[in-house]
C-alpha positions, 0 to 999 in steps of 0.5 A: 372366285369372287368373295363378298363381304356384308356391310355389317362385316365391313362396319365391324372391320372399321370399328376394329381398325379404329380401336386398334389404332387408338390402342396402338397410339396410346401405347406407342407400339409401332408394330400395332400401329403398322397393323392398324394401318394395314387393316385400314388399307384392307378396309379401303380396298374392300370398300373400293371393290364394293363400290365398283361392283355396285356401279357395275350392277347399276349399269347392268340393271340400267341397260336391262331396264331400257328394254323391260322397265320392270327388270329386277323389281319385286312383285309389289313394285311391279303391281304399284307401277301398274296401278300408277302409285 
């Protein structure tokens, strides 16, 4: 089962990671530094998964649009394209 994370949630994780890293280094707490590194690895992994999914989706839509240029477009976009705007 795939899990999805929202961009806002990913940004929150980045912020928490940076705060944890700063706090750990100011206190020179090795355990907190390790946790900050682990969280940073997790964030990078989630970003990579998101990028792969986006690329896969873009390729899929690109193939579908070869047959139907309006595939995946909203109603307003289809109307705009019809009028040539």
